BANUZA-99931 format. One line per 10 residues: number of its first residue (from 1); their letters; for each residue x, y, z of C-alpha. Coordinates in steps of 0.1 Angstrom, whole numbers. Layout:
<recs>
NUM> A> X/Y/Z | ...
</recs>
This chain:
<recs>
1> MKEKEDRSGR> -345/-90/-801 | -313/-64/-806 | -330/-46/-775 | -333/-75/-757 | -298/-85/-765 | -286/-54/-756 | -305/-52/-721 | -284/-87/-715 | -250/-71/-725 | -255/-41/-699
11> AAFVSRRTKI> -266/-67/-670 | -234/-91/-680 | -214/-58/-677 | -232/-47/-644 | -226/-82/-630 | -191/-84/-639 | -185/-44/-628 | -201/-56/-595 | -174/-89/-592 | -150/-67/-599
21> KCLCGIVAIL> -158/-41/-575 | -164/-69/-544 | -124/-86/-557 | -111/-57/-552 | -129/-49/-519 | -120/-85/-505 | -78/-76/-518 | -81/-42/-503 | -91/-59/-471 | -70/-82/-473
31> ILLGISFIAA> -39/-59/-477 | -51/-41/-448 | -54/-71/-429 | -18/-80/-438 | -5/-45/-431 | -23/-49/-396 | -5/-82/-391 | 24/-69/-397 | 22/-40/-380 | 12/-64/-355
41> AIGFYLKLQK> 37/-87/-353 | 66/-58/-353 | 51/-40/-325 | 52/-77/-306 | 87/-85/-318 | 98/-46/-306 | 81/-54/-270 | 102/-84/-270 | 133/-71/-279 | 125/-41/-250
51> DVEEVHETKA> 112/-70/-224 | 142/-88/-231 | 167/-57/-230 | 150/-49/-200 | 154/-84/-182 | 189/-83/-191 | 197/-45/-176 | 174/-58/-146 | 199/-86/-139 | 229/-65/-149
61> YLMGLVQQVN> 217/-35/-122 | 211/-65/-92 | 239/-82/-99 | 260/-49/-97 | 243/-40/-66 | 254/-72/-49 | 284/-69/-58 | 290/-33/-44 | 274/-42/-10 | 297/-76/-5
71> QAPELKWKAK> 326/-50/-15 | 319/-28/11 | 345/-33/34 | 325/-15/66 | 296/-40/59 | 293/-68/78 | 264/-88/62 | 262/-100/28 | 241/-97/-3 | 224/-125/-28
81> YNPFGTRKKD> 212/-122/-59 | 173/-127/-64 | 165/-139/-97 | 128/-127/-87 | 139/-90/-84 | 125/-61/-102 | 138/-30/-108 | 110/2/-116 | 124/29/-129 | 92/49/-122
91> HNFPFDKNST> 89/41/-85 | 58/50/-74 | 24/55/-90 | 9/88/-95 | -19/100/-72 | -33/127/-56 | -9/154/-44 | -31/183/-38 | -10/205/-17 | -40/222/-2
101> AIREYLNRLS> -52/187/9 | -20/177/22 | -17/210/39 | -53/203/57 | -40/170/69 | -6/186/88 | -27/210/100 | -51/186/117 | -20/168/132 | -8/199/146
111> EFFNSEKMKQ> -41/206/165 | -37/170/178 | -1/176/191 | -14/210/204 | -42/200/224 | -49/199/258 | -58/157/256 | -20/156/238 | -8/177/266 | -22/158/294
121> HLRELTEFPA> -17/122/277 | 26/134/273 | 26/150/312 | 13/107/318 | 43/93/299 | 67/117/315 | 54/110/351 | 51/75/349 | 74/61/369 | 99/37/357
131> DSLPSEFDAR> 99/16/384 | 61/7/376 | 73/-10/347 | 61/-47/344 | 91/-68/337 | 72/-83/307 | 41/-73/285 | 23/-97/258 | -10/-74/243 | -24/-104/236
141> RKWSYCSSLH> -25/-115/273 | -35/-79/287 | -60/-79/260 | -70/-114/253 | -109/-111/243 | -94/-85/215 | -90/-108/183 | -73/-85/162 | -43/-86/181 | -39/-122/169
151> NVPNQGGCGA> -46/-115/130 | -22/-109/110 | -35/-94/76 | -22/-109/44 | -14/-80/18 | -5/-99/-15 | 21/-82/-37 | 4/-46/-29 | 23/-24/-12 | -6/-11/15
161> CYAVAAVGVA> 16/-20/43 | 12/16/52 | -28/10/55 | -31/-24/65 | -5/-11/98 | -26/21/105 | -55/1/100 | -44/-27/122 | -37/1/150 | -70/14/149
171> SDRACIASNG> -84/-20/150 | -69/-26/181 | -71/5/200 | -110/5/192 | -110/-31/206 | -90/-23/237 | -112/10/242 | -145/-5/239 | -135/-35/262 | -138/-59/238
181> TLQSMFSEED> -172/-47/228 | -167/-36/192 | -142/-68/175 | -144/-59/141 | -117/-56/119 | -115/-24/100 | -112/-18/61 | -78/-12/47 | -99/-8/14 | -114/25/29
191> VLGCCAVCGN> -84/37/33 | -68/25/-5 | -99/41/-24 | -113/68/-2 | -80/87/11 | -72/102/-17 | -35/117/-3 | -29/84/19 | -13/63/-7 | -20/32/-31
201> CYGGDPLKAL> -3/-2/-39 | 31/15/-44 | 31/29/-7 | 20/57/10 | 15/74/47 | 1/57/77 | -1/88/96 | -24/102/70 | -49/71/70 | -48/76/108
211> VYWVDEGLVT> -59/110/104 | -83/94/77 | -98/76/110 | -101/99/129 | -115/125/106 | -137/108/78 | -136/74/102 | -131/36/90 | -159/7/82 | -157/-25/91
221> GGRDGCRPYS> -136/-49/68 | -123/-84/69 | -139/-109/48 | -176/-101/60 | -173/-69/66 | -190/-35/49 | -161/-36/24 | -134/-64/21 | -96/-64/11 | -99/-61/-28
231> VDLSCGVPCS> -64/-70/-37 | -58/-106/-49 | -38/-122/-26 | -26/-152/-50 | 0/-127/-67 | 22/-130/-32 | 57/-116/-26 | 78/-105/-50 | 47/-97/-74 | 55/-79/-105
241> PAVYPLAEYR> 53/-40/-108 | 32/-45/-140 | 4/-63/-119 | -13/-29/-105 | -10/1/-125 | -41/-9/-141 | -62/-16/-110 | -47/12/-95 | -62/33/-122 | -94/19/-120
251> RKCYRQCQDI> -96/19/-85 | -125/41/-70 | -140/48/-35 | -172/33/-35 | -192/45/-5 | -209/13/-2 | -211/-23/15 | -210/-55/-3 | -242/-72/-6 | -238/-95/20
261> YFQYNYESDK> -231/-71/47 | -266/-60/57 | -262/-50/95 | -258/-8/84 | -255/13/49 | -216/28/44 | -221/59/67 | -236/43/92 | -207/15/95 | -181/47/105
271> HYGSMAYSMF> -161/46/134 | -137/75/146 | -106/76/163 | -99/106/186 | -70/116/176 | -36/105/160 | 1/120/162 | 37/113/160 | 62/114/189 | 84/140/184
281> PRTMSLDNKG> 108/151/181 | 120/140/148 | 154/147/132 | 153/162/93 | 178/157/67 | 176/171/28 | 178/149/0 | 195/156/-33 | 163/179/-46 | 166/203/-14
291> SERVKLPTVI> 131/184/3 | 127/182/42 | 129/142/49 | 128/126/83 | 156/108/91 | 151/75/105 | 166/46/123 | 167/15/105 | 174/-24/115 | 201/-21/90
301> GYLNETSDEP> 216/5/120 | 215/-23/140 | 230/-52/121 | 257/-31/108 | 283/-31/138 | 304/-2/119 | 271/22/117 | 282/55/134 | 253/50/157 | 242/13/161
311> LTDKEVSVML> 211/7/176 | 216/-10/212 | 199/-43/221 | 174/-21/246 | 167/-2/216 | 159/-33/194 | 138/-45/223 | 116/-12/228 | 112/-13/187 | 99/-50/187
321> LDLGEPSKGY> 74/-38/218 | 86/-61/240 | 100/-49/278 | 106/-92/286 | 142/-107/283 | 155/-117/247 | 161/-147/257 | 123/-155/256 | 125/-140/221 | 98/-115/207
331> YIRNCLLLEL> 62/-117/190 | 55/-97/164 | 26/-88/140 | 22/-69/113 | 28/-71/76 | 64/-62/75 | 92/-64/99 | 106/-30/89 | 69/-13/91 | 66/-26/124
341> LFFATFFSIL> 96/-10/138 | 89/20/119 | 52/24/133 | 69/11/169 | 96/39/166 | 75/68/155 | 34/63/159 | 10/58/186 | -25/62/187 | -47/80/216
351> SFFLKRTSD> -83/65/214 | -95/70/253 | -131/80/235 | -151/64/206 | -174/81/184 | -198/62/164 | -223/74/140 | -257/71/144 | -280/46/123
</recs>
């Protein structure tokens, strides 16, 4: 009987001990959850405070910038505060800046510019009689069979204007050189994902994108092509800089076509240009770090009448790719007006011969 009571007592003791352990475990878990909740709340509060402070700093910066512009006596235009404006302290997204790869692209440009084909092209431009120029010119009428000339792409809030413009040039030139046989829009996504030194949604170099077209080729794009544009267009402009960093880190070079595209595989869908070049000479300047930078004429130089070198009406007409009378208006097609002026002034593509990979 006594032995039975001892066993019962030990069982009760073990049961109480187990309950105490369970209770202590529950308390410990609750304490950890409480600490985690408090830490998360503190972190959220600090982030909220930082965001609020950044909003105030951005507003103060933008309003100060507006005031600085409007108080400048030499300017003939006025600025207005944009409540949706953003200020990004790290102005660019890190991408491959491999000096060897960049040097290879520059060497290719040098080869193009010093080639016999380029020299012949420059001779044709130089020797072309000025009195043979038409009084007006509209590319849409000259090559009406090229649908790409009528296309106005939407790049969304992604700063891929360099890729959109360069790929647009390539699409136009391919259609013109093939007499309308090749009507496909080329893929901006191919440049964004697979050209390591071209750039990303924070900007890039259009000339490198054109070299990529010559050396690596471009697949078809558009909605139904091999590699459609992946950036969500609903963001629009302005678009918060916070939208793109994660997507840019996840961006990869996918060397395969989307499932609905069955005409060719990725490699067989590549199309190539024959040459890419930039018209020289250019005026070079040094930035505050001592690095060489290209000095470009700007639209502001035209709008600001007090500029040292304001652009003339004729220069603006040339930059807008219109040879007609200014009173007739200008037809422009690009993702950004400033980018159009940049390309129209400095970039041209020579693609008398296109090569296409065999199936």
